[in-house]
C-alpha positions as CSV (number, residue, x, y, z in Angstrom):
1,M,-64.2,-73.4,131.0
2,N,-65.7,-75.7,128.5
3,A,-69.2,-77.1,128.6
4,Q,-68.2,-80.4,130.3
5,Q,-66.3,-78.5,133.1
6,L,-69.3,-76.3,133.7
7,N,-71.7,-79.3,133.8
8,S,-69.4,-81.0,136.4
9,L,-69.9,-77.9,138.6
10,D,-73.7,-78.2,138.6
11,P,-73.9,-79.8,142.1
12,I,-72.0,-76.9,143.7
13,K,-73.0,-73.9,141.6
14,T,-74.9,-72.4,144.6
15,E,-71.9,-72.8,146.8
16,I,-69.6,-71.1,144.3
17,R,-72.0,-68.2,144.0
18,T,-72.1,-68.0,147.8
19,Y,-68.3,-68.0,147.9
20,L,-68.1,-65.2,145.4
21,R,-70.8,-63.2,147.2
22,E,-69.1,-63.6,150.6
23,L,-65.5,-63.2,149.4
24,P,-65.2,-59.5,150.2
25,R,-66.4,-60.0,153.7
26,L,-64.1,-63.0,154.3
27,L,-61.1,-61.0,153.1
28,A,-62.1,-58.0,155.2
29,E,-62.2,-60.3,158.2
30,G,-58.6,-61.3,157.5
31,H,-59.3,-64.9,156.3
32,E,-57.2,-64.8,153.1
33,G,-55.2,-68.0,152.7
34,K,-57.6,-70.0,154.9
35,F,-60.3,-72.3,153.6
36,V,-64.1,-71.7,153.8
37,L,-66.7,-74.4,154.2
38,I,-69.9,-73.6,152.3
39,K,-73.2,-75.5,151.9
40,D,-75.9,-74.0,149.8
41,E,-76.0,-70.2,150.6
42,Q,-74.4,-70.5,154.0
43,V,-70.8,-70.0,155.0
44,L,-70.4,-72.6,157.8
45,S,-66.9,-72.1,159.0
46,V,-63.3,-71.1,158.1
47,W,-60.4,-73.4,158.6
48,D,-56.6,-73.1,158.4
49,T,-56.2,-76.1,156.1
50,F,-58.1,-77.7,153.2
51,D,-58.0,-81.0,154.9
52,D,-59.6,-79.6,158.0
53,A,-62.4,-77.9,156.0
54,C,-63.0,-81.1,154.1
55,Q,-63.1,-83.2,157.3
56,A,-65.6,-80.8,158.8
57,G,-67.8,-81.1,155.7
58,R,-67.6,-84.9,155.7
59,E,-68.5,-85.0,159.4
60,R,-71.5,-82.8,158.9
61,Y,-72.9,-84.3,155.7
62,P,-73.4,-87.8,154.5
63,L,-71.5,-89.3,151.7
64,G,-72.8,-88.0,148.3
65,V,-74.0,-84.6,149.7
66,A,-72.1,-81.8,148.0
67,F,-70.4,-79.0,149.9
68,L,-67.6,-76.6,149.0
69,A,-64.2,-76.4,150.7
70,Q,-62.6,-73.3,149.0
71,P,-59.4,-71.5,149.5
72,I,-60.0,-67.8,150.3
73,D,-58.1,-65.9,147.6
74,A,-58.3,-62.2,146.8
75,R,-57.4,-62.9,143.2
76,D,-60.9,-64.3,142.8
77,L,-62.3,-60.8,143.0
78,T,-60.8,-60.0,139.6
79,R,-61.1,-63.4,137.9
80,K,-63.7,-63.8,135.2
81,F,-66.3,-66.4,136.0
82,P,-69.0,-67.7,133.8
83,E,-72.3,-65.9,134.1
84,D,-74.1,-68.7,135.8
85,L,-71.5,-68.9,138.6
86,R,-71.6,-65.2,139.5
87,P,-73.6,-64.2,142.5
88,R,-77.2,-63.4,141.9
89,Q,-78.1,-59.7,142.2
90,A,-80.5,-58.7,144.9
91,V,-83.9,-57.7,143.6
């Protein structure tokens, strides 16, 4: 990713970190191929389609409020992500 792409992710960096942190659990629960709705550090729900996850986010949050509707993909466990998108380690 280049600097411009990283900056465009600023509004949802927390949600991306939450997704990466929760991904092993979501996979263990059998959700691969579905779509997770995340706001801040909370997984809100899992949906069968991207459209359903987005609709749930739009119904819950006013226009302009960022949320993440993300496909649950086991390949993300081995993909390299920039340091500032990786989940924060517990202290």
